[in-house]
N, C-alpha and C positions, 0 to 999 in steps of 0.2 A: 492291208496295212500290217506291218510287222507286229507280231504278238507282243514282244517286249516293249516296243514303242507304245502300243495301245495300252498296256498295263501302266506304263509311266504316265501317259496322258490321263488315264482314268483316275490315278491317285491324286492328281492335281485338279481334277474336276473339269477337264477340257472336252472329253468325249461327249458327244451328243447322244440323244436317245437311240437313234437308229444304229449308231456305231456301237453302243452298248449291247444291242441285240446281236450284232455281228460278232462281237467279242465273246458273248455267251455261247454262240454256236461253235466257234473255234475251240473254246475251252472244253466242250463236250468230248473232244478227241483225247483229252488228257484228264483222266478221272481225278488224279491227285490235285492238279491245278484247279479243277472245277470245284472240288470240295473245299479247298482253301478259299476260293473266290466267294462261295456261298456263305461260309462262316464269317469272312471279312465283311461282306455286305450286310449280314444280319447284325453284326456287332456295330457297324457304322450307323445303321438305322436306329438301333437302340440307343447308342451314345448320343446321336443328334437329338433324339426325342427327350432323353433325360437331361441333356445339357440345356436345351431350350427351356424346359420347364424350370430347372434349377436356376438358370440365369434370370428368368422372369420373376421367380419368387424372391431371389436375393435382391434383384434390382428394385422390386416393389417395396420390400422391407426397408431397403436403404433409403429410398425416397421418403417413405413414411417417417422413418427415424430422423432423417435430416430435417423434414418439415416440422416435426414435433420438437426437435432438440435445438434447432437454429434460433438464435436470438440476435437480431441486428444490433451492432454496436454503433454509437454515434458517428456520423460521417467525419467529424473534425478530430476524432480521437487519433492521437499520434500512434505510429506503428500499427495501424489498424489491421493490416494483413497478417502480421505476426500474432496480434492479440486474438484474431478470429480463430486461430488454432489453439492458443494457450487457454483462452477463456473457457471453451467447452471442456477442456481437460480438467480445469479447476472445478467446474461444476460436477463432473463425473466423480472425481476423487474426493472432493470436500463438501460442496453445497448439498447435493442430493443425499449422501449418507447422513449428514447432520440432521436433515429434516426427518429422515426415517428414524434415526436414533433418538429423536425427541420423545418418542413413545417409551423408550427404555430408560430415560432419565438423563439429567445433566452430566452425571459422571461419565457416561458413555460418550456423550457429545464432546466433552472436553478431551477425553482420551483420543478419540478419532481426529478431532480438529488439530491437536498438537502433533500427532504422528503424521497425518497426511500433509499438512502444510509444511512441516519441517522437511519431509521427504521432497516435496515439490521445490522448496527453497534450495535444497542441496543439489537437486537435479539441474536447476537453472544455472548454478554456478559452474557446472561441468561444461557448459557451452564454451567457456574460455578457461585458459589456465590461470591458476592462482598467481597473485603478485609475488614473484620470487625475490623481489628486493625488499621484502618486509618480513621480519622475524616476530614471532609472538610467543607469549607464555602466560599461564594462568597464575594469579596471585590473589591476595586479599587485602582490602583496605578497611581497617577497623572491623574485621569480621565479615565484610561484604565481598563476595566473590567478584573478581574483575578479570578481564583479559587485556593484556598490554601488548600493543603493536609498536615495534621500533623499526623505522625504515633504515636500511643500510646506508643510505645517503640522506642526511638531515639537512633541510633547507632553512631551518629555524630552530631556536631553542624554546619555541612555544609548544603548546600541547592542546589536544582536543580531548574532551570527555564526552563520550557518546552514550545516550540512553535509548535503547531500542523500543519499538512499538509492539503492537499485538493486542490492543484492547485490555491491557493489564492482566490478560489471561494466557496469551499465547507467546511463543517464541522465546529465545534466549540469546546469549552471546554467540553460540554456535550457529544458530540460524542466520544471524547477521554477520557472520565472519567475513564473507566476501565483501560486503559493503564497507565495513569498518576497515578491513585490510586495504581496500582500494582508496579509501579516504586518507589513510596514513601514507600510502604511496604517493598520491597526487598532491597532498599538502606538504609532504616531507617533514611531518611532525609526529612526535610521539602521540599515540592515541590510546585512550583508556576506555574500554567498554564495560559498563556496569551490569552485572547479572543480578538484578533485584528480584525479590521474592514475588511470585505470581499469585493471583487470586484463582479460584476461590479458596485455596488452601491457606492463603495469607491475605486477609482482606484489608481494605483501606484503614489506616494510612501506612501499611507495611512498606509498600513500594516507595512512598515519599521518604520515609525514615531511612531506608537503605541508600537511596540516591544522595540524600543530604549527608549521611554519615560518610559515605565513600568520598564525596567531593570535598568535604571539610578535611578529612584525613589527607587527601591529596594536596590541598592548598596549604595545609599546616606543616606537613613533614614528608608526605609521600613523593613529592616532586624532587627531593634531594637525591634519592637513589637513582632516579631516571635522568638527572642532570637537566631538569626543565626549569625555565624561568617562570615562577608563579605569577608574575605580572602579565604573562602572555598566555592565558588559558581561555579557551572558548568552550561553551557547553552547547551540545547539539543533540537533537532527538527528533524522531518522526512519530506522528499519530499520538498514541498514548505516551510515547517518549517525549513528544513535544509538550504535552501537558506537564510531565514531570520536569522538563526543562524550565517552563514558566514558573511552576510552583517552587522548585528548588532555588531558582534565581531570586524570587521574592523573599523566600525564607532566609537566604544568605545575608540579607541586610541586617539580621540580628547579630551577626558575628563581626564586631568592629575590629577585631584583631587580625582578620584575614584580608589578603589582597583581593581587590575587586576583579570580577570577570571582565575580560576585554570584549566579549561578544556572546550573545545567545542566539542560537539558530533553531527555529521552530519550523519543521517541515510538515505540512498539512496537519496541524495540531488539533486535538480534542480539547476544548476549553470551557464548555458549559453544557448543562443539561436542563436549563430552564425552558428553552423553546426548541422543540423538535419539529417545528413547522416552518422553519426559515425557508426562503426560496431555494436554497441549495438542497435541502431535504426533499422539497416538493419536485424539484427538477429531476432528482434521481428516480422518483416514482413515475414521472412522465416519460423520461427518455431512455433509461436503461434498467428498468425493473425486470427482475427475472434473470439478470446476468450475474456473473461472479464478481462484479465490481462491488465495493463496499455499499451495503444497503442498510437502512435504518434499523431493521429488526435485529440484525447481528450485533450492531453497535450497542443498542439498548440492552440486549441480553447480556453481553459481556460486562457492561457498566454495572448492571444490577449485581452480577457476580462479584465485581470488584468492591461494591459497597456492602456485600454480605446480605443482600435482599433477595427475596424469592423471585425467580424469573417469570412467575405467573403474571407479574405486573407489566410484562413487556408491551402487550397490546395497549393497555391503558396509558402507559408512558408515551407511546408513539402518537397517541391521540391528544397529547397535551392535557390529560385529565388532571394533572397536578397544578393547573394554571391558576387556581384560587390563590396561590402564593403571590401572584402578581398584585393582588389587592393590598397585600401586607408589605410588599417590597417593590413598590412602583418605581423608586429611584434607580435601583439596580437594574430593573427590567428595561429602563431607558437606555442602558448601555448597548442593548442588542435590538434596538428599534429598527425595523426594516427600512425605515425612511433614511437611515444613515448609509445604506448600501449604494454603490454605484448604479447608475441607471441600467447598465447592461446586466446587472444581477437581479434586478427587481422583476417580480411577476405581476402582471396586470390583474385587477379585480381581486386583490388579496390584501388583507391587512393582518396585523398582529392579533387583533381581537376576534379572530375567527371563532365561531361558537363551537363548543365541544362539551361533552358530558363531564361535569366536575366530579372528582373522586376525592373526597376529603380524607379518606384513609390513606390514599396514595400520597396526597399532599403532606400529611403528617409524617409519613415515612421518609419522604424526600427532603423535607425542610432542613434537617440538621446538616445536610450535605450540599445542597444546591448553592447556598450562599457562603459556604466555607471556602476561603481562598486556597486552602490546601487541596481542594477538589476542583473548584471552578475559578481558576486564576483570572479569567476574563472579568469576573464580577468583583474582584478585589477593589476596595475603595481607594487605596493609596498605591500608585504605581510610580512614584517619584524615585529619582536616584538609581534607576535600574541601568544596567549596561546597554550599549547599542544592541539592536535586534535585527536579525534577518528573518523575515517570515515568508515562507513559500506556500502558496495555495495553488490548487488545481481546479480547472473548470468542472471536471467530472468527479466531484467529491462532495459528499453530504456535509463535510466540515469546512467547505470553502468560505462560507459567510462569517463564521466565528473567527477565522484567521484574519479576515479583513477588520472585523470589529476590534480585535485585540490590537492590531496595528494602529487603528484610529485612536484607541484609548491611550496607547503609549505615547503617541504624538501629542495628545492633549496634556500629557504630564511631562512634556519637554524631553522625551527620550528619543534619541536618534533611531529612526526605524527605516528599514529597507524592505519594501513589499515586492516580491516577485510573484506574478500571477502567470501560470502556464495555461494558456487558453486551450491547448490540446492535451493537457496532462490529466492524470487520474490518480486517485488515492492508491498508494501501494506501489507506484511505478518504480521507486528506487530499490525495491526488493528484487526487481528483475532488470537491474541496470546493465547487466552483461548480455541481455537479449534485446533490449530496446534502445534504439539510437537516441531518442529524446532524453531518456533517463541518464544515459551515459554522458551525453553532451552537457546536461544540467549539473551532473556531479562534477565534471571538469570545471565548469563555470563557477560552481559553489566553492570548489577547492581554491580556485584563483582568488575569489573574493576573500576567503578566510586568510590566505597568505598575505593579501594586500593589507588587511586590517591588523593581523597579528605578527606577521613575519618580521617586520622591521620597526615595530612601534613599541614604545615604552610608557608613554603617558597618554591620558585621555585626549589631550589636545592634538597629539600626533595622530591618534586614531581618527579623529574628526578630519584632520587635514588629508589623510590618506583616502578616506571615504569620499571626500569632496573632489579630489583630484583624479581618482582612479576610475570613477563611474559617472555616467551621464544620469543626472537626477532631475526630478521634478517635484514641486511642492503641490501640484494640482492633483490631489488624491480623490477628493470628493467629486462625484459626478463624472469622473474621467473614465473612459472605456479602458479596461485593463488590457495590458499588452505583455508579451513575453519579454519584458525588459526590466531593468532595475528601476525602482521608484522610491524616492525618499518621501515618507509620509509625515 
C-alpha cells in the first residue's frame, strides 16, 4: 500500500491493526517520519484519554446539575417551552441570591432584587425593537414623577393612566417602559405611567397618596396640555398596581368635582391579606413550588415591607396565624369565603377554618391594615357607583381567587364587571409580553377592549352599549368553569 495513502487512511481511523504494523515497518526506513509518527501517536493516546475523562466528568456534573436544578412547570402553562428556559434563568439571577442574602439583611435583598429584576426586564425587551411610533418624556403631576407616552397616530382623545406592579417594593416606570409603550401604541391613546414611591423607604400609604395625587392632577388640569378628553380616562395596573387601581378608584369617589373614570383595569391584582390559605395559594404550593413563579413567601415579605413591619413575621403570616381577627370581623371575612369560588377553583377536603397556631401579637400588628380599604380594597364595605371594571386573573397565580372575589363583590354592588380568566396564564406574564405569545395576544385583546369602551364613548350609557355589543358575555359566573373568554359578572 502506498505510504501516503496509508498515512491518510490512518488519520481517519480506517487502517486495521495488521496494516498499522505494516506501516510502522515501512516508517522505520525514514527516521524523521518515524519520530513524527511516534510523537503523534503518543499525543493522540494522551488526548483521547484526557478527553474521555473530561467528557465523563463534565457530562456527569451536567446531569447532576440538571437533575438538581430542573423544576417541572405545569403542563397547561402557556409558552411552556420558552418558560422552561427563562424560569431557571430567573432562579439563578434572582431567587437563589435572594435566599442567600437573607442572612445579610433585607437591605441587601432589596438591592439585589431591584437590580437583577430590572436587568432581566430590560433584557426581555431587547428581543424585539421598541415601538417607534410612540414618543415619551418624563414630567411631574403635582410633584409625582410620571412618564408620558404619546402615539404619533392617535385613535382617540381618551387616555390611560398606568400603575406598575412589583409588590410595592420593586420596579418603576423604566422597568415597565416596554409594556406601557406598547399599550399606548396598540390603543392609540396618550398613556401616563405613575412612578410612585416604593417601600420600604416609603411605607404605606405613600404609594396610595402618590397615585391619587397624580390622577387627581391629571383629571383636574393635566389633561389640557396633552389634549385629552377627561371624560375618557381608564385606570390600569397589574399586581400591586392592580391594588392601587382599586384603592384609587374607590378614593376618587370623594372628589365630586372630578369627571368619573370610564374604566378600571385590574390585572392579577393583590387585594387582601386576611386569608393566605385560599385554594390558589395552596395550588401554588402543590403544583409549582420551588419555581420562579410568584410564591407566597415573596409576596408576604414584600407586603410586610410595604406596611413597615418586620419581615420576621413572614412565616407566621403564611400560616394564617393572624386569623383570630376573623372572630371580630366575621362579616368582612364572608367576602372571601371559599364557598363563593367556581367549582374548578375549589380544593377538596379543605375549608376556611383550617386549624393553625394563633398569634395574637401578629393579629394586633395586622389589624389596623387588613380591614383598611386603602390597603385591602376587596374588604371595603361600600363598592357602589364605581366605574366599569375589567379584571384579569390567571390560573397559575396565588392571587387568582381574590381577583374573582372582587369581581363578585363589584357585581353585587351593581358595577359592570368583565372577568377574564386565562387558564394557561401566570402571574407576571405581561412583563414578558415580547417573549410570550399568550401575553402578546392578550395585550392586543385588552387594547381592543379599552378602545371599544373608551375610544368612541362619551357617556356611561354609551359605555354600557359598547360593552354589550362588542363582546360575547354571560351572567353565569358562579359555578361556571372559567374560560379564556370575556365574562360579564
